[in-house]
C-alpha positions in Angstrom: -6.2 -17.8 -87.7 -8.0 -15.4 -90.0 -9.2 -11.7 -90.2 -12.2 -11.2 -87.9 -15.3 -9.2 -88.6 -17.9 -8.3 -85.9 -21.6 -7.6 -85.8 -22.0 -3.9 -85.5 -23.6 -2.7 -82.3 -26.0 0.3 -82.7 -26.7 2.6 -79.7 -29.5 5.1 -79.8 -28.6 8.5 -78.3 -30.5 11.7 -77.6 -27.8 13.7 -79.4 -27.7 11.5 -82.5 -27.1 13.1 -85.9 -27.3 11.9 -89.5 -23.8 12.6 -90.9 -22.6 9.0 -90.8 -25.5 7.9 -92.9 -24.3 10.3 -95.6 -20.7 9.2 -95.3 -21.3 5.5 -95.3 -24.6 4.9 -97.1 -24.0 1.2 -97.6 -23.6 0.7 -93.9 -26.4 3.1 -93.0 -29.0 0.9 -94.6 -28.6 -1.4 -91.6 -28.5 1.3 -88.9 -31.8 2.7 -87.4 -32.3 6.4 -87.4 -31.4 8.0 -84.0 -28.2 5.9 -83.7 -25.5 8.0 -82.2 -22.8 5.3 -81.8 -21.9 2.6 -84.3 -19.7 0.3 -82.3 -17.3 -1.7 -84.5 -15.9 -3.8 -81.7 -15.8 -3.7 -77.9 -15.4 -6.0 -74.9 -17.4 -4.2 -72.2 -19.0 -6.1 -69.3 -22.3 -7.4 -70.6 -21.6 -6.0 -74.1 -19.0 -7.8 -76.1 -18.9 -7.8 -79.8 -19.9 -11.0 -81.6 -17.8 -12.5 -84.4 -19.6 -12.3 -87.8 -17.5 -14.6 -90.0 -15.5 -17.8 -90.2 -14.9 -20.6 -87.8 -15.5 -18.5 -84.7 -18.8 -17.0 -85.9 -21.2 -16.4 -83.0 -18.4 -16.3 -80.3 -17.9 -13.0 -78.4 -14.7 -11.1 -78.5 -14.5 -11.6 -74.7 -14.6 -15.4 -75.1 -11.9 -15.2 -77.7 -9.7 -12.9 -75.6 -9.8 -15.5 -72.9 -9.8 -18.9 -74.7 -7.4 -17.9 -77.5 -5.6 -15.2 -75.7 -2.1 -15.8 -77.0 -3.2 -16.4 -80.5 -5.2 -13.1 -80.5 -3.0 -10.8 -78.4 0.5 -12.3 -78.7 2.9 -10.9 -76.1 0.1 -8.5 -74.9 -1.5 -11.5 -73.2 1.1 -11.4 -70.5 0.3 -9.6 -67.2 -2.7 -7.8 -68.4 -6.5 -7.8 -67.7 -8.4 -10.6 -69.4 -10.4 -8.3 -71.7 -9.6 -7.1 -75.3 -7.6 -3.9 -75.0 -9.4 -1.6 -77.5 -12.8 -0.4 -78.5 -13.5 1.2 -81.9 -16.7 3.1 -82.7 -18.2 5.9 -84.9 -20.0 8.8 -83.3 -22.6 11.0 -84.9 -23.7 14.2 -83.2 -26.5 16.6 -83.9 -26.3 18.0 -80.3 -23.3 18.2 -78.0 -22.6 15.3 -75.6 -22.2 15.8 -71.8 -19.2 17.4 -70.2 -17.4 14.3 -68.8 -14.2 12.6 -68.0 -12.9 9.0 -67.6 -10.9 7.1 -65.0 -7.2 6.5 -65.4 -5.5 3.0 -65.4 -5.3 1.1 -62.1 -1.9 -0.5 -61.6 -0.4 -2.7 -59.0 1.7 -0.5 -56.7 4.8 -2.8 -56.5 5.5 -3.6 -60.2 3.1 -1.2 -62.0 1.3 -4.2 -63.6 -2.0 -3.2 -65.2 -4.9 -4.3 -63.1 -7.8 -2.4 -64.7 -7.8 -0.2 -67.8 -8.7 3.5 -67.7 -10.1 5.3 -70.7 -7.7 7.2 -72.8 -9.3 7.8 -76.3 -8.8 9.7 -79.5 -11.1 11.2 -82.2 -10.6 11.5 -85.9 -13.0 14.1 -87.4 -14.7 12.7 -90.5 -17.3 15.5 -91.0 -18.0 18.8 -89.3 -20.3 21.7 -89.7 -18.6 25.1 -89.9 -17.8 26.2 -86.3 -18.1 22.8 -84.8 -16.0 22.3 -81.7 -14.6 19.7 -79.3 -14.2 21.0 -75.7 -11.0 19.9 -73.9 -9.6 21.0 -70.6 -10.1 24.1 -68.5 -9.2 27.5 -70.0 -6.1 29.2 -68.8 -6.6 30.7 -65.4 -9.7 28.8 -64.5 -9.4 26.9 -61.3 -10.8 23.5 -60.4 -12.9 25.2 -57.7 -14.4 27.6 -60.2 -15.2 24.8 -62.5 -16.8 22.8 -59.7 -19.0 25.8 -58.8 -20.0 26.3 -62.4 -21.2 22.7 -62.6 -23.8 23.6 -59.9 -24.9 27.1 -60.8 -23.0 28.4 -63.8 -22.1 27.9 -67.4 -19.3 25.2 -67.4 -18.9 25.1 -71.2 -17.6 28.7 -71.1 -14.8 27.6 -68.8 -13.5 24.9 -71.2 -11.3 25.3 -74.3 -13.6 25.2 -77.3 -11.4 23.8 -80.1 -12.6 24.4 -83.6 -12.2 21.2 -85.7 -12.5 20.3 -89.4 -12.6 17.0 -91.3 -9.2 15.2 -91.1 -8.3 16.6 -87.7 -7.1 14.2 -85.0 -7.3 14.8 -81.2 -5.9 12.7 -78.4 -7.8 12.7 -75.1 -5.9 11.3 -72.1 -7.8 9.7 -69.3 -8.8 12.4 -66.8 -9.1 15.2 -69.3 -12.4 17.0 -68.9 -14.1 17.2 -72.3 -17.2 17.4 -74.3 -17.8 16.5 -78.0 -19.8 19.2 -79.6 -22.7 19.2 -82.1 -22.7 18.5 -85.8 -19.7 16.1 -85.9 -19.0 12.7 -87.3 -16.0 11.0 -85.6 -14.1 7.8 -85.5 -13.2 7.1 -81.9 -10.5 4.6 -80.8 -10.3 4.1 -77.0 -9.1 1.9 -74.3 -11.6 -0.8 -73.6 -13.2 0.8 -70.6 -17.0 1.4 -70.3 -16.8 4.0 -67.5 -17.9 7.6 -68.2 -18.4 10.2 -65.5 -21.0 12.8 -66.6 -20.4 16.1 -64.9 -22.9 18.3 -66.7 -25.4 17.8 -69.5 -26.3 20.2 -72.2 -30.0 21.1 -72.4 -32.0 18.7 -74.6 -34.9 20.3 -76.4 -38.0 18.2 -76.1 -36.5 15.8 -73.6 -37.7 16.3 -70.1 -35.9 13.3 -68.5 -32.5 14.2 -67.0 -29.6 11.7 -67.4 -27.7 10.5 -64.3 -24.7 12.6 -63.4 -21.5 11.5 -61.6 -20.1 14.7 -60.4 -18.1 13.6 -57.3 -16.3 10.6 -58.9 -15.8 12.7 -62.1 -14.2 15.6 -60.2 -12.0 13.1 -58.3 -10.9 11.5 -61.7 -10.2 14.9 -63.3 -6.6 15.7 -64.2 -6.2 19.4 -64.6 -2.4 19.0 -65.0 -2.7 17.4 -68.4 -1.3 19.6 -71.3 -3.7 20.5 -74.0 -2.9 18.1 -76.9 -2.1 19.4 -80.4 -4.7 19.0 -83.1 -2.9 16.9 -85.7 -3.9 17.0 -89.4 -4.1 13.7 -91.3 -3.7 14.9 -94.9 -0.3 13.2 -95.4 0.1 9.7 -97.0 1.4 8.1 -93.8 0.9 9.9 -90.5 1.6 8.4 -87.0 -1.1 10.0 -84.9 -0.6 8.4 -81.5 3.2 7.9 -81.1 2.9 6.9 -77.4 0.4 6.0 -74.8 -1.7 2.8 -74.3 -2.5 2.4 -78.1 -1.1 3.5 -81.4 -2.9 5.0 -84.5 -1.7 5.6 -88.0 -3.5 7.2 -91.0 -2.7 5.8 -94.4 -3.9 7.4 -97.6 -3.0 5.2 -100.6 -3.9 4.9 -104.3 -1.5 2.1 -105.3 -0.4 -1.2 -103.9 1.6 -1.1 -100.7 3.4 -3.5 -98.3 3.2 -3.0 -94.5 5.3 -4.9 -92.0 3.9 -4.8 -88.5 6.2 -2.9 -86.1 4.2 -3.4 -82.9 3.2 -6.3 -80.7 -0.1 -8.0 -80.7 -3.1 -7.6 -83.0 -3.7 -5.1 -85.8 -7.0 -3.3 -86.6 -7.7 -1.8 -90.0 -10.6 0.6 -90.4 -11.6 1.9 -93.9 -12.8 5.5 -94.1 -12.8 6.1 -97.8 -12.5 4.0 -101.0 -12.2 0.2 -101.1 -9.2 -1.9 -100.2 -8.2 -5.5 -100.5 -5.9 -6.5 -97.7 -3.9 -9.8 -97.6 -2.5 -10.6 -94.2 0.5 -13.0 -93.9 1.1 -15.2 -90.8 4.1 -17.2 -91.9 2.7 -19.5 -94.7 -0.9 -18.5 -93.9 -2.2 -15.9 -96.4 -5.7 -14.5 -95.7 -7.4 -11.9 -97.9 -10.3 -9.6 -97.0 -11.9 -6.6 -98.7 -12.7 -3.5 -96.6 -15.4 -1.0 -97.6 -15.9 2.5 -96.0 -17.2 2.2 -92.5 -15.8 -1.3 -91.9 -13.2 -2.7 -89.5 -11.2 -5.9 -89.4 -9.2 -7.4 -86.6 -6.0 -9.4 -87.5 -4.8 -11.7 -84.7 -1.2 -11.3 -83.4 0.4 -13.8 -85.7 -0.3 -11.7 -88.8 2.9 -9.7 -89.2 2.7 -8.4 -92.9 0.0 -6.9 -95.0 -0.3 -6.3 -98.7 -2.7 -3.4 -99.4 -4.4 -3.2 -102.8 -6.6 -0.1 -103.0 -9.3 0.3 -105.6 -8.9 4.0 -106.3 -8.0 6.5 -103.5 -8.3 4.8 -100.1 -8.1 6.0 -96.5 -7.2 3.5 -93.9 -6.7 3.8 -90.1 -4.4 1.3 -88.5 -4.6 0.9 -84.7 -3.1 -1.4 -82.1 -2.6 -1.7 -78.4 0.7 -1.2 -76.5 -0.5 -2.9 -73.3 
């Protein structure tokens, strides 16, 4: 087993910006203008990331998640769907995205076994224009009926909480939370591996006449207006646990000297570099595997890697993520 890299998937979007190109110039040279999503890894139906290095080069993440399930996922391989649990991507917005929500997990009624993943997600703000916002949940006093009516003939953004964000802010977004990512943002998004998005309302797109498909009825059915508005968590500390519960975990590490990390979670580990350069050596018993991460890169460590030596070259910002189910 060894640390896995994947071929980046670029997705053109009508709302795409250019902030990621400034943040990660080395990566941007390979990304066409107009790219709104840089997908680091995913395992969606018909779109599964391809391994870019080593013995398994050319195989899809979906193939590995099935053929080498225990090696890759460890104890997470038991009683779970046969996909890979997480998706990691970068988002770059010049215009706001649609107002939308996502389905919740589907579980077997008797023993609560996970049958199909929903889409809880989180965002880490990498860059933001002054006044940039992320919309989450209905404003206090707004009813579901009022929101439904506004989708047809009103101004639905005015009924949502417009949350001002700045670089370093972290927001968790549970499945069913009505939301919209605003304009002029660069984000790291970590989400459950679910491709389903219900668009409820789209912002006007100057110069684009074609309307995107909406999914109002299933989206309203999936909406959970009982969800509390999550706190915006700053990530300026050296070691901050950002997602302490839920279907996945996220930590922010800012380091400038060598550090040792022992895995305290089941299954695989993901490292994403946001700033600086870091050499990481993973240990799986007597198997030592080094890799070097540059800004904008992600590496997947299979489950048997339980310890990591981190050797930053200058100030380095790493995001560590893992699945809990």
